[in-house]
C-alpha positions as CSV (number, residue, x, y, z in Angstrom):
1,M,9.5,-3.3,16.0
2,K,6.9,-5.8,13.6
3,E,4.1,-5.2,11.2
4,M,0.5,-7.5,12.4
5,T,-2.5,-7.3,11.0
6,L,-5.2,-8.6,13.1
7,T,-8.3,-10.4,11.6
8,I,-11.1,-9.0,14.3
9,Q,-14.6,-10.7,14.3
10,G,-17.8,-9.0,15.3
11,M,-17.4,-5.8,14.4
12,T,-19.7,-4.1,12.5
13,C,-19.6,-0.9,12.3
14,H,-17.6,3.0,13.3
15,H,-18.4,2.7,17.1
16,C,-16.5,-1.1,17.2
17,V,-13.5,0.4,15.2
18,M,-13.1,3.3,18.0
19,A,-14.1,0.7,20.5
20,V,-10.7,-1.1,18.9
21,R,-8.6,1.5,17.9
22,K,-9.4,2.3,22.2
23,E,-7.6,-0.1,23.3
24,L,-5.6,-0.9,21.6
25,T,-3.7,2.5,22.2
26,K,-3.6,1.8,25.3
27,L,-1.0,-0.8,25.3
28,P,2.7,0.2,25.4
29,G,4.5,-0.5,22.5
30,I,1.8,-0.6,19.6
31,E,1.8,1.6,16.6
32,V,-2.3,2.0,15.3
33,R,-1.6,2.5,11.9
34,D,-5.1,1.9,11.0
35,V,-8.2,0.3,11.5
36,Q,-11.7,-1.5,9.9
37,I,-14.5,-3.5,10.2
38,G,-12.8,-6.4,10.4
39,S,-9.3,-6.1,10.9
40,A,-6.4,-4.4,13.0
41,R,-3.1,-3.2,11.2
42,L,-0.5,-2.8,13.8
43,I,3.5,-1.5,14.3
44,V,4.9,-4.1,17.6
45,D,7.5,-3.1,19.3
46,E,7.6,-7.4,20.7
47,T,9.5,-6.6,23.5
48,K,7.1,-4.7,25.1
49,V,4.0,-6.3,24.2
50,T,2.9,-9.7,24.1
51,P,-0.1,-11.2,22.0
52,A,-2.0,-12.6,25.1
53,L,-2.2,-8.4,25.6
54,I,-2.9,-7.5,22.3
55,E,-6.2,-10.2,21.9
56,A,-7.3,-9.2,25.6
57,A,-7.4,-5.7,24.2
58,V,-9.3,-6.7,21.8
59,Q,-11.6,-8.9,24.8
60,D,-11.6,-5.7,26.7
61,A,-13.7,-3.8,23.4
62,G,-16.0,-7.0,22.8
63,F,-14.3,-8.7,19.8
64,I,-12.8,-11.8,19.3
65,L,-9.1,-11.5,17.4
66,V,-9.6,-14.5,14.9
67,G,-5.6,-13.9,13.4
């Protein structure tokens, strides 16, 4: 398990936060610790989820993963 902090571009409000949280919680192997405007803090089981899947989830929510 690895703790990660993502930087997310394009989030401006509470609805953005909820959209990102919703998409990330769909992924197996992710525990969402916190989502705020512009960032998300996760605990990730790297045997179950890849960085590409995390990026795709952020994109599905309508935002851009910066780091």
